[in-house]
N, C-alpha and C positions, 0 to 999 in steps of 0.2 A: 329806565337805565341813567344813571347820572353821566353827564359829559366832564365832569371835573378831571378824571384822570387823563382824558385826550387834551384838554385844555392845558393842563401841567406840563404834559409831553410836548405840546406845541410851544409852550413858552420857553421851554428849556432849550429847545432846537433852534428856535428863533434867535434867541439870546446869543447862543454859540455861534451861530452865523453871521450875526451883525457884528460880533466881535472879531471873528477870524476871517471872514472874507476878505476885508481889505490887506490883511497880512500875508494872503497866499497869491503868489505872481504865476502867471501863465508863461512857461519858459520856451523858446525856441533855440535850437542848436543846429549847425550842420557838422555833420562827421561822417567820414565814408563817402563824400559826395552826396549824402542825401540828408534832409532836413528831419530833424526828430522834435517831439513835442512833449511837455510834461508840467510838472508843478514844482514851486518851491515855497519854502516857508521862511519868512524873515524871522530871525531868531536872536539878532543883536541890534543895539541902537546905531551902529555904526555900519550897517548894510550888509552882513553877512546872511547868507539864506542856506537852509539845508534842503537836499533833494536826494534823489536816488544815484547811484553811481550809473545806472543803465540808463538814465535819463541824458546825461550828459556824455557818456560814452568817451570817445577819445577827443572830443572837442576841447579848445582851450577858452572859449568865449563864446557868448551868445547874447540875446536879449530877454527881457522879462518885461512883462505888461501886468500892471495892477488894476484892480476893479474900477478905480476912481478915473482911468482913462491915461494915468501917466505910464511911461515906459523909459526904460533905461537899458543900456547895456551893461554885460557883466563879465566877470573874469573867472575862470574856475581856479580855485585856491587849493584843492585837494580831492582825490577821488580814492575810495576804498572799495575795490569790486567784492572783497570778501566779507563785507557787510551791507553792501549794496547801498552805502551812503556817500555823499559827495557835499562837499562845501563849496559855494561860490560867494563872489563879492559884488554887489552892485556899483557900477560907476558913477550913479547919480543918487537922488534922495530915495529913500524907502519910506513906507509906513513905519509905526513904532512896533517893536518886535512882539510876537506871540510869546506866551509863557510856555516854558517846556515842564512837562509834569513829570512823573514817574510810574511806569508801567507795573512796578512791583505791587501796587495796590490793587489792581483791576481783578475783577470777579466776571465769572460767566454770567451772561445775562444783563451785565451792566450796559446803559445806553451809551453810545458813541456817535460822533457826528464826523462825517467826513466831508472835507472841503478841497476841491481841485477845480481842474479845468478839462473835464472829460470830452473827448471829441471836438476838442477846439471850443467849447462852450464854457466861457470865463465865469468863475464865481459860482460853480454849481455845488450845491448842498445836498447830501443825502444822508440819513440817520438809520440806526438800526441797534442790534446789540452784539456785544461779544460773545460769539458761538463758541469759541473753544480758546484755550491759552496753552502755551508750551509747545506749539507745533515748531518744526525744524524746516528750514528752507536751505538747499544746497546753493552754494555761491561759489563761482570759479573765478580764478584770475590765472591765465595760462593754464599749467598743468595743475596749479595748487587749488585745492578743493577744500572748502569748510563749510560746516552747517552754521547757519544763522539761528540761534537758539532762541527759544522763548517768544517766537513769532506770534503775533496777535491774530486770529482768525474772526472775522466780521462778516455779518450778513448785510451792511450797508453796501448799497450798489455802488460798484467801482468798474470804470469803464478806461479804455486807453486814454491817456493824459491825466488821469488821476494820480499817476506815480509820481512820487515826490511831493505830493499833497499832505495835508494834515489829517491825522485821527485824532479827535478830541474827546475828553470826558465832558461831563456835564456842566462843568466849572469853566470849560473853555481851554483848558491845559492841553496842549500837545503831548499825546501818550505814544503815539507812533507815527511812522512815516510810511503812507501807502506805497506799497511795493509791487504787487502783482495781482493780476485778475485771475483766479484760480480757477474759476469756472462759473456758471449761472448761480447767481445768489451768494457767490463766496469771494471774499477778498482777504488779503493778507497785508500785514503792516509790519515793518522793522520797530521793535519796541524801543522807547525812550526809557533807558535805565542807566545803572552807573557803568556798564560795561561800555555802552554806546555813547555815554558822556565822555568817556576817556578817548573813544575813537574820534569823535567830533573835535575834542581838544588837539589830538596829534594831527589831524588834518589841518585845523587852522594855524597851528604851530609850525609844523613841519610839510605839510603838503601831502603826506602819505603817514601810513601806520606800519610800524615794524613791530612783528609777531616773532615770538620765540615758538619753536617746534620741537615736540617730543617724539612724535612717531606713533601715536596711539590711535587705535579706533576702538571706542569704548560705547556701551548701551547702559543705560539706568537699569539697576536691578536691586532687588530688597536685600538688605542685611539679615544674616541668619538671626533667627530669634534668641539663641543664647547671647550673641554679641549686642544685639539690639536691646536686650533687657540691661546688660552692663553699661552701655553707651550712652543710651537714648537716640542713637542715630538709626534712622529706618532705611534710608536708600543710599547706594554708592553707586560707583561706576564698574560694570564689568568690562574687562579687557577682553575684545573681540579679535583684534590683531595688533600685532607689533612688527612696525615695518623694518624690514632687514637693514642692518648697518645704522639704524636711528639711536638717538641718546637713549631713548627708553630701551632698546634692544642691548645697548652697551651695557646699561644699569642692570640688566639681568630680568627685567619684567617679561611675563609671559602670557600668552592668549590664554585665559580662564582666570586669571587673578582677579580680585575684587578689590578695586582702587578705593581706600577709604579716607585718605587725606593726601594733601599735597601742599608743601610749606607750611604744615601745621594746620591747615583750614580743611574741613570737612569736604570731601568732592561728591556731593549728593545728586548733582546733575551735571551735563556738559558745560553749562554756564560757569559753574564754579570752579571748573579746571581751566577754561579758556580765558576768565579773567585775570588768571596769574600769567598768562603766557603772553605778555606784552614785552617791549624793549628791555625793561628792566631786568628780565629774567634771563636774557640772551647771556650766556657764558658763565652763568653764576649756579652754583650747586642747588639743588631742589630736592628736599627730602620727599620720598614717595612712601606711604605705608599701604600695604597690601594684604588682603587676608587669602593665604594658599594653603590649600589641603589642612584647613583649620586651625593654621598657625598664622600669627601676625609676623610679616617680614618687612623690614625697613631697607630701602635702597637709596642711593644718591644718584639722580640724573643730573646732567649739565646741558639744558637746552641750547640749541644753536638757533640762528636766524632762519625764519621761514622765507623761502625764496619761491619764484614761479616754477622750479623744476621739482618740487616736492609735492606730494599728493597728501 
């Protein structure tokens, strides 16, 4: 049996590890009277790092140590519990940034490499494959709850302290931020995609993320075959629940409606709707098209700002 496949695999993993390990810091923070640890990924050349919201918690500062032995204090720039992402900024020098990729091109079975600092062991590297895509992970901020969509599931070994570290593809591009240890042999990562890039930008600019609120609970559902043949759209969002008194309720949406589009864009999954519900949508009319009892119905909703008292 040839050893070439193993050699090629090893070369990829070692190359990614060599490139990324210097760019992933071990973080220490104190909040609530207790010390927490995690990882952070340098992603700009002026000292910004990306990590998990649950790593920094309520802390406003902490320390970062790099694989070359350098360490620096950092300041928390912004935290978004509803995506479990946070941006911090080092107060001293940092290594060159890691390259951020795009999780949209990932496929099940693809090789990924996790770099972090589990159990206080700096610069640890594990490898595996993407075992599933499109998972959802509940996130909470006070009474507000949101599903983090398109979460990446991997069998690369993750342990406490990996949170906030990098999940990279074979080219060394960071396609996810490791966020949870879901069980033995199972890890989850927040994807790097167009939606999370907007979140990261808002955290760097404003220190928080403003979101619009419609008041819908939905689930993916197939489009009926006659409409699918006419439009070419195969999936939409079934409305499971409409929150009482919400913008969606005032617009006349009902449980059982099949939401086909919002703002002129097809709503094929929860992410396609959530990517519309940022600050720019607050207080502005949003056209929603639903299929109800076999008929197409257009309604206009006006999203309001999501606050911690809404679910």
